C-alpha positions as CSV (number, residue, x, y, z in Angstrom):
1,M,-17.7,95.3,-83.1
2,A,-19.4,93.1,-85.7
3,D,-21.7,94.7,-88.2
4,V,-25.3,94.3,-87.5
5,L,-28.0,94.8,-90.2
6,G,-29.5,98.2,-89.9
7,Q,-27.0,99.4,-87.3
8,E,-25.9,103.0,-87.6
9,R,-22.2,103.7,-87.0
10,N,-20.4,106.9,-86.6
11,Q,-16.7,107.8,-87.2
12,L,-15.0,111.1,-86.5
13,V,-12.6,111.6,-89.4
14,I,-9.8,114.2,-88.7
15,T,-7.7,115.2,-91.7
16,F,-4.1,116.3,-91.1
17,K,-1.3,117.6,-93.3
18,D,2.2,116.2,-93.0
19,A,5.6,118.0,-93.5
20,H,5.5,117.1,-97.2
21,G,2.0,118.7,-97.7
22,E,0.2,115.4,-98.1
23,T,-3.1,114.8,-96.3
24,F,-4.0,111.9,-94.1
25,N,-7.2,110.8,-92.3
26,F,-7.3,109.7,-88.7
27,N,-10.5,107.8,-87.8
28,I,-12.1,107.5,-84.4
29,S,-14.9,105.0,-84.2
30,N,-18.1,105.9,-82.3
31,P,-17.2,109.3,-80.9
32,K,-19.4,110.6,-78.1
33,Q,-22.7,111.8,-79.3
34,D,-22.4,115.4,-78.0
35,I,-18.8,116.1,-79.1
36,T,-18.3,119.8,-79.8
37,E,-16.2,121.6,-82.4
38,Q,-14.0,122.9,-79.7
39,E,-13.3,119.4,-78.4
40,I,-12.5,118.2,-81.9
41,K,-10.1,121.1,-82.5
42,A,-8.4,120.5,-79.1
43,I,-7.9,116.8,-79.9
44,A,-6.5,117.7,-83.4
45,E,-4.2,120.4,-82.1
46,H,-3.0,118.1,-79.3
47,I,-2.1,115.4,-81.8
48,V,-0.2,117.9,-84.0
49,T,1.6,119.6,-81.1
50,N,2.8,116.4,-79.4
51,N,3.6,114.4,-82.5
52,Y,1.7,111.3,-81.3
53,F,1.4,109.9,-84.8
54,K,3.3,110.0,-88.1
55,S,2.1,109.8,-91.6
56,T,2.5,106.6,-93.6
57,K,5.6,108.3,-95.1
58,G,7.1,108.7,-91.6
59,S,6.6,112.5,-91.5
60,D,5.1,114.4,-88.5
61,F,1.6,115.9,-88.9
62,V,2.2,119.6,-89.0
63,A,-1.4,120.9,-89.4
64,F,-5.0,120.1,-88.7
65,V,-7.0,120.5,-92.0
66,K,-10.6,119.5,-91.2
67,A,-12.8,117.2,-89.3
68,R,-16.2,115.6,-89.9
69,V,-18.5,112.9,-88.3
70,V,-19.4,110.3,-90.9
71,S,-22.5,108.2,-90.3
72,S,-23.2,104.9,-92.1
73,E,-25.7,102.1,-91.8
74,T,-24.7,98.5,-92.4
75,D,-26.6,96.5,-95.0
76,R,-26.0,92.9,-95.7
77,Y,-27.1,91.0,-98.7
78,D,-27.2,87.3,-99.4
79,L,-26.2,87.0,-103.0
80,T,-26.0,83.2,-103.1
81,V,-27.3,81.9,-106.4
């Protein structure tokens, strides 16, 4: 989706720990508005349990660390001189 001036966007950011103890963020754009903590925990645990993804180092995610919804608004500037 293209950025639109003044448009608010949300991302669900879930942080996992890999087998080497390093943390990695997994981003989901525009999660549903009424997502619950229980749903987020279930998604995170499902990802860890089923090894759907690996860290950039090739290790499995072994633990869910935290999750948060990040909201941002797009601003565009024309800085042509």
